C-alpha positions in Angstrom: 0.0 0.0 0.2 3.3 2.4 0.5 4.0 2.4 -3.1 3.8 4.2 -5.9 3.5 2.9 -9.7 6.4 2.7 -12.0 6.6 5.4 -14.2 5.2 7.8 -11.4 8.0 9.7 -10.8 10.5 10.5 -13.5 13.4 12.5 -11.7 16.5 10.2 -10.2 17.8 10.4 -7.2 18.1 11.0 -3.4 17.2 14.2 -1.7 19.9 14.7 0.5 21.1 16.4 3.5 24.3 17.5 5.4 24.5 18.8 9.0 27.6 18.6 11.0 29.3 20.3 14.5 32.3 19.3 16.2 31.1 20.4 19.5 28.4 17.7 19.2 28.9 14.2 21.2 27.8 10.6 20.9 28.2 8.2 18.1 24.7 7.1 17.7 21.3 7.5 15.6 20.1 9.4 18.5 22.4 12.6 18.0 22.1 11.8 14.1 18.6 12.5 14.5 18.8 15.3 16.9 21.0 16.9 14.1 18.6 16.4 11.9 15.7 17.4 13.4 14.0 20.7 11.6 15.1 23.0 14.0 17.7 21.1 15.2 17.6 19.3 19.0 21.0 19.9 19.2 24.1 22.6 18.0 24.6 22.5 13.9 27.1 24.7 12.7 26.8 23.7 8.9 23.8 22.5 6.8 23.6 21.8 3.2 21.5 20.0 0.9 21.2 18.6 -2.4 20.4 16.0 -4.9 22.7 13.4 -5.2 22.4 10.0 -7.9 24.4 7.2 -5.4 25.1 6.8 -2.0 28.6 6.2 -2.0 30.9 8.1 -0.2 34.5 7.7 1.4 36.7 10.2 3.4 39.5 8.9 1.4 38.0 9.7 -1.8 37.2 10.2 -4.8 33.5 10.8 -3.5 33.3 12.7 -0.5 30.2 13.4 1.7 28.4 16.1 0.1 29.3 19.4 1.0 32.3 18.1 3.0 35.6 18.9 2.0 38.4 16.4 2.5 39.0 16.1 5.9 35.4 17.2 7.3 33.8 14.2 8.4 34.1 14.5 12.4 29.9 14.6 14.0 28.2 14.6 11.1 24.9 13.0 9.4 23.1 12.9 6.8 19.7 12.3 5.4 19.3 10.6 2.0 15.1 10.3 1.0 13.9 8.5 -2.5 11.4 6.1 -3.8 13.0 2.5 -5.1 12.5 0.9 -8.1 11.7 -2.8 -6.8 10.4 -5.5 -8.2 7.9 -8.0 -6.7 10.2 -11.1 -5.4 13.2 -11.4 -2.8 15.7 -8.3 -2.6 19.6 -8.5 -1.3 20.9 -5.4 -0.7 24.8 -4.8 0.9 25.9 -1.9 3.0 29.1 -0.3 3.9 28.9 2.0 6.8 31.6 3.8 9.3 29.9 5.0 11.2 26.1 3.6 11.8 23.1 4.1 9.6 19.3 3.2 9.1 17.4 2.6 6.2 13.9 2.1 6.6 10.1 2.5 4.3 6.9 3.5 5.3 4.0 5.8 4.1 6.1 8.1 2.9 10.0 8.9 2.7 9.8 11.1 6.0 7.3 8.8 7.9 8.0 8.8 11.3 6.4 5.2 11.7 8.4 3.5 9.0 9.7 -0.4 9.2 13.3 -0.6 9.7 15.4 -2.7 7.0 18.6 -2.7 8.3 20.2 -0.4 10.9 24.0 -0.4 13.3 23.8 1.6 15.8 27.4 2.9 17.9 29.4 0.9 15.2 30.1 -0.1 11.7 28.8 -1.9 9.3 29.7 -4.4 6.4 27.0 -7.0 5.5 24.0 -7.6 3.4 20.1 -7.6 4.5 17.0 -9.1 2.6 13.5 -8.0 2.9 10.7 -9.2 0.6 8.2 -6.6 -1.9 4.7 -7.9 -3.2 4.0 -6.2 -5.8 6.1 -4.1 -8.7 6.2 -0.1 -7.5 8.2 2.6 -6.4 8.7 2.5 -2.3 9.9 5.4 -0.1 13.1 5.1 1.8 14.4 7.3 4.2 18.7 7.0 5.0 20.3 8.1 7.8 24.6 7.8 8.4 26.1 9.5 10.7 29.9 9.6 11.6 31.8 10.9 15.2 35.3 10.5 14.2 38.1 8.6 12.1 37.0 6.9 9.4 34.1 7.4 7.1 32.5 5.8 4.5 28.8 4.9 3.4 27.8 2.8 0.3 24.0 1.0 -0.5 24.4 -1.8 -2.9 21.7 -4.0 -4.5 22.6 -7.9 -5.0 21.8 -9.3 -8.9 21.5 -13.1 -8.4 22.2 -13.5 -11.6 25.9 -12.5 -12.4 26.3 -12.1 -8.4 27.6 -8.7 -9.0 26.8 -5.6 -5.8 25.7 -2.5 -7.6 25.5 0.6 -6.5 22.0 1.9 -6.2 21.1 4.4 -8.6 24.5 3.8 -10.6 23.7 6.4 -13.4 25.2 3.4 -16.0 22.4 1.3 -15.2 23.6 -1.7 -15.2 21.5 -4.7 -15.5 19.6 -6.1 -12.3 20.3 -2.6 -11.2 17.9 -0.7 -8.9 16.8 2.6 -9.9 16.2 5.8 -6.9 13.8 8.2 -7.9 12.9 11.6 -6.8 9.8 12.5 -5.0 8.2 15.5 -6.8 10.2 18.1 -8.6 14.2 17.9 -7.9 15.1 20.3 -4.8 17.6 23.6 -5.7 21.4 23.2 -4.9 21.7 25.2 -2.0 25.1 26.2 -1.2 26.5 25.4 2.2 25.4 27.3 5.2 27.8 28.0 8.3 
């Protein structure tokens, strides 16, 4: 019941937000949600919004956290909203996350009562998770990722059982068996970072 029909949305990508404050404390989803709240529940010294094609970044490059320069990866949180085009049946996704993350799906991308598909809170994660989709459609998702200090990376992939390939979700090259991501409504305008 949460899905939109395939073809209902046309603009690809994720609506992305990065927030940061070097004075934040804690390595948890709770701290990340406090930073991402509107208005923030704890200080935020940096906020940046844009649209991104993939959730694939690493403090070692070449893809850095959107809005941040190399070396600026402490006490940050990101939020990504999208609709994933999924076919009926079993799906396996892979995540590489340092530090934690949460991926969930509900009635809308920002549904506070959404079902958690996978999360790692207070620690890094490298692994896969499975879920079942009952019908073809566009399914709303929200991904939160956070970093306290040290190494930082996040990648969301889907597993293609035919080729055994792990494919970055919404890869613009559209490899066979990949999962596409769509923005709700019109793409958000690019915003300059605020400090």
